[in-house]
N, C-alpha and C positions, 0 to 999 in steps of 0.2 A: 129766307128772302125770296119773294115771288118774281119768278122769271118773267121777262117781256120777250115779244117777238125778236126784238134787237138782240138780246142776249143769246138767244138760240141761233141766231145767224153767226154772231161772234164765236160761240162755242163750236160751231161746225168748222169754222175756219181754223181755230186752235186745234181741232181734232186733226186737220190734215197737217198743220205744222208740226204737231208734236210727235206724229207717226211718220214724218217725211222719210226715214230710213227704211220702211216697210214697203212703200208703194212708189210709183213714179208719176203721181198726179201733179206734183210740183217740181220744177227744175232746180238746179244746184242753188240758184239765187233765191229759191223760195217763192217763185211765181208760179202761176197755173201752166202746167204742161198739158191741159185738156180743156175742154169746154165745160162750163159750169151752166146747166140748164135748170131754169126756175120761172115761175110766173113772174112777169115783169112787175106787176104791181104798180101802185101810184107812186110815179117818179123814181122807180127802180132802186129802192133803199138797198138791196143787196149788192147792186152793181156799185152803188157809191161806196159801200163798205170794203168791197174788194179793191177798190182803188185806194181807199184810206188806209187799209192793211197791206198794201202793196203787193197783192197777188197779181195785180194788173198795174201798168201795161206787160205784156208779154208776148214774146214772138211765137209761141205754140199753143196758146190757150186765150179764151175770151169768154166773156158772158152772153148767153143767149136767154133774152127775156121774151117769153111767150104771153100772149094774151088774145081773146076774142074781140076786144075792144080796139078798134083801128085807133080811136081817140087817145087811148092810154100809150099806145105805141107811138103815136106821133108826138105826144108830151116828152116822153123818153128821148125821142130822136132830137128834139129841139133842145131840150136840157143838156144833153150830151152831145152836141153837134160837133165840138172840137175833140172829142175823146173817140178814137177808132177801135175801141177794144170791146166792142159789143155789136151783136146782131139782134134785131127786134123782129120776131117771126109771129105772124098774124094767124091765129088758128086756136083749136082746142088741143092741149097738150096730150091728152090720152090718144086720139087717133095718131097724132104725130108719131108717138112712141110705138103704138101698135102696128103702123105701117112701115116703121123705119125710115122716116123721112131723112132723105140726105143730109140735110142741114144739122142733124143731130149725131152724125157719124163719129165725131171726135169727142163726144161727151164722156166725161170720167166722173162727173158729180151731177146727180138728178136730185133735185129738191121737189118733191110732190106735195103741195098743199091742197087739201081738199075741205070744202064746207059740207061735202056729203057725210052724214054721221056715220060714225063707226058701225053702227048696227045695221046699216042700210044694205040692200042688196046690190046696189050699184057699186059700192065699194068693194064689195065681195066679188064682183065681176071683173073689176078693174085689176085688182091685186095680181092675179096670174100673168097679166101682160107687163105690168110694171117689172116684176121679177125676171121674166124673159128678157126684157130689154136689159135689165142690169147684168144679167149673165152673158148675153150676146156681147155687150160692150166689154166686160171683163175678158172674155175669151178673144175677142179681135185683138186687143192691144196688149194683153196680159201685163197691164200697168196697174191694175187695182180699180176699184170702182166703189164710189160711195153714194148711197142711196138713203137720203133722209125722207122719211114717211111722216106725214103731219096731218091729222084727220081731227074732225071737229067731234066732241063728245056731246053735241046738243042732243038733249032728251035721252041720253044713253046711261042706263043703270049699270051697277058693279058687274052683274051677270053678263050683260052684252059687252060690256067693256074687255071682260075676261075672255068671252067667245072671239072677239076680234083679235086680242092679242094671239091667241092661239092659232087663228088663221094666218096671221103674219108668221108665226113660228113655223108652221107647217110649210109655207111657201119657201122660207129661208132655210129651213132645213136642220135647224137646231134651236134649243132653248135660248130666249133672250132675257138675260137677267133683269130683275125688277128695276136695278138701278139705271138700265139703258133706256127706261121709259121716263119721259119728262111730260109734265102737264103744266100749262101756263094759261091765264085768262086772255080772251079775245080783248080787242081795243075797248069795247062796248062794256067789257065786264059781265056780259049776259051768259057767256059760254065759256067752254074751256077746250084747248086743243091739247091732243095727244101726239107726242113726237119721239120718234126713236131713228137712230142713225145705224145704218147696217153696211158693213164693211165686206166688200168681195175681194179676196186675195191679200188682205193684210190685216 
């Protein structure tokens, strides 16, 4: 069966739920005990799914939707005006992570989606900062941290994809099993995304 972006979102939620005894990212009621950070996206589909799956509302966690486009964020604010379980943060996610934006201090889940091809120099430059953030957040709270890394395979051959996976493993510090890498088509069907979920502390 071909995966979709919605499937990957749901699988990430199921991973947190099925490993709940190994981390403190969910409370005893199964709701977020940390902040979930991700690009807001058009009408914030991940936030809606967190509501549907009852990880929100929560007293100790929220969804933080990030976008450089103020109009996208305003659409989200209007759509969810009666739901006070999200924050909409304007800016580029990478600098916010690199500089330790105070708004991200309670992050326990980071979903990083990038249209930068896995072979590109830019993604290679970004990776160390993302892993530093994941480790800082895990060390800060000791509750565990989930880092979902999702990049585009546009124009990427097998050798380049393998080199990218090796870079990720180097930063993570161990081998990542083949089964932990998932590929799915973009909405247009013209490209593929490559996703892996990296767990810190659980």
